[in-house]
N, C-alpha and C positions, 0 to 999 in steps of 0.2 A: 570429588575433584577439589584440590585446593584453591581457595579464593584467588590467590595471586596468579594463578593459572588462566583464570576466565578472560580476562581483558586481553591477554595476547591471543588467545584462541578466537575472540570476537573480532580482533583485527584482522586475522587471517580470513575469518569468514566475510568481512567487509572486502578485502582484496578479491577473494573468490567472486563475490557478487559483481564487483567491478570488473573483473575479467568477463564474466558472462554476459553482463549488460552492455559493456563498452568495448567488447572485442573489436579489432585485433590487439589493442594496447589498453593497458590501464591508464586512464588518464585522470587528472584531479578535477572534481568538479567544484567544490567549495575551496578556492585557493587558499594555502595555509597562511598567506599575507593578506587576508581579508582587513579592511580597516578596523582598527580598534573598536570604533563606535559601532560598527556592524556586528562584530564578533560580540560584544558585550549585549548588544540588542537581543541577538539570537538567544543568548544564555538567559537573559532576563524573561524573554517571552517564554521560554519553555519552563521557567519557575513560577510564572504567573497563572492564575486560574484561567481555565478554558474559557474564551469569549462565549457568552450566552446567545450571541446574534451573529449570524452568518451575514457579512455585509457585501455590498456590491464589489469590493476589492477582493475579498475571499473568493468570491464566486468567479471573478474574472481569472485568478490563480487556477482555481481548480478545473476550469475550463481548458486550461494549458498543461494540466498534471500529464506527466509522462509515466504510464503504468510499467512496471518491469515485474521480474518473476524471480522471487527469493529461491536460492538454491538449498535452503535448509530442508532435511528430511524429503518429504513428498513434494515440496514446492508449493508456493503460494503467491498470489498477487501482493506486490508493494509498490510504494511510491519510489521510483528510481532514485536512490541516494546520490549517484553521480549526475544525473541529468534530470532533476524533478520537473522541469519545464521544457524538456526536450534539449536537443544539442544546441551549443552556444553558452555564453556566459550567464550562468543562472542569475545573478544579481542585476544584470542589465536586462535580462527578459523579466524579471520581476517588476522592476522600475516601468519598463514598457507597459506590462499587463494593468498596472494601477495608475498608470499616466502621472507619475510623479519622479521627480529628480532626487529625492530623499532616499538614499541608499539603505539607512538603518530602518526607515518606516518599511520598505519595500521587503527588507529581510524579516522583519516582524511580522508583517502580513502574510508572507510565505510560510513562515513556521506556524502562525495560527491556522491558515488553510490546511496545512498538513494535518495539525492535530484535529481539525474539524472533518477530516475526510470520513473516518469512519461513521461519523454523524450524519454526513451528506448523504451516504447510502440509505439512511433511514428517514432522511427529511425530504428525499426527492424522489421522483417517479419517472418511468419511462416505458412507453408501450412496447410490447414484443414487435419485432419486424427487422428488416433488412437495414443495416446502417453502414455507411463507409467506416472503414478501419485500416488506415495506412493505405496500401495498394490494392486491398482486397475488400469486399463487402463481408460483413459479419451479421449473421442471423441471430438476433438476441431472442430468447424464448422466455416464457414464464418460469421455467426451470431455472435459467440462469439467474433471474432477478431474486427468486427465492433463496438461492445460494449466497448471492451476494449479501442478502440481508441477515444470512445466518453466519457469516464468516466471523472468526475470532480474531480480532486485531490486537496486536501486541504493543505495548508502550515501550519507550526507551529502556525503562528500567528492567522490563521483562527480557528485552533482547540482551541486557547484561553490559551496556556500554553507556558511559556518560556522554552528554553532548560534546564535551571537550574532546573527547576521544574520536567521535565521529569527525569534527571539524579539524583535528590534528591529522587525521588520516587523508584529508581532503574530500570529505562527504558531507552532504548535508544530513542532519537528524531528522529521518523520515520514518513513518511507520510501516508495519508489514504485517500481513496476515500470519498467524502461526502456521508455519509448515508441517510442525508434527501433529497438531490437533487442530486443522483449518475450521472445523464446523462445530466444535464443543469441547466434549471430554474424551472423545475416542481417538486414540492412535489409528484403529482401524476405521479410517474416515469414510470409506465407501458405504459402510453400513450405516453411519450416521447421516450420510447424504440420502440413502434409501428412506431412513425414518423421516427426515425433514420433507422429502418429496412425496411421502405417501406410497412407497413402492415396497414390493414384498420382501419382508424380513423373516426369518424362521429362527427359533431357539432350538439349538443342538441338545443331545443328551447331557453334555457337560455344563449347559447353562449359558454357552457362548452364543451371540447373535451371529447369524450368517446369511449371505445372499448368495445366489447362483454366481457361478464364473462369468457367464455372459453379461448379467447385470453388473458385476464388478468392473468389468473391462469398459463396459458403456459409461459407468459413473466416473472412472478415472479419466477417461476423455472428456467428460463433462467438466470434471475439477480443472483440467488443463486449460479449458476454454474460458475460465473465469477471469484470465489475465484480459483477454480482448473484451469480455462482457463488461469489465469494470472500466477499461479504456473508453468504451463506447459510451457507459453509463455517465461518467464524469463530463464528457463532452456534450451529451445530449440530453440528459435528464433535467425535468423542470422541477423547481422547488414546490413542495406542497406547504411547507412553512419554512420560516428563517430563523427560528429559535431552537435551540438545543433541548 
């Protein structure tokens, strides 16, 4: 594919994500008329080194993260680019979360928290059990936790769009799990899930790895549950450490 075609295709993907995440209408989350200071702080934050310490403001934002489902390939959890903190004005919600009237600082902390999300999954822990998730309880299992820690998160560069492109389309630059290879190197992700979970995997005559149809169906369902599992995790998990 020619490089000049990549960004328009990624923009179409963002619009598709917006339609799926924000149905019935595609709405703008990060207004295109964000204050210049806020816009510049977002870009500067994404260009800066990742914070080595997850502070109380980062944690306050992570607790409010709105997890969505990426429409790419087999699908995977993502931080909702339209409403990363839930429905409403994201910048105002970020300011409320960190108890500050400094809009640029709130945008900076939100971007830092977004970048720290994949690390938070490794830095925090949560006991299996039943947890509230929207209107229905969700039963978090040890398998869900194992899968969350195995997921392959993609950087903005891997997604093929610059932060300016996200903001120009009205989205916040947020991370996503790789929908094509969500657990490592395999596009045949149920097999990789089985390996991670210690479930039966057989080698066929041609050398390919395979699992039973019943196990494949079970693992695909488990994969789809990782969105709810991550949503529960960000809201309930306790930090084991606060350093990356």
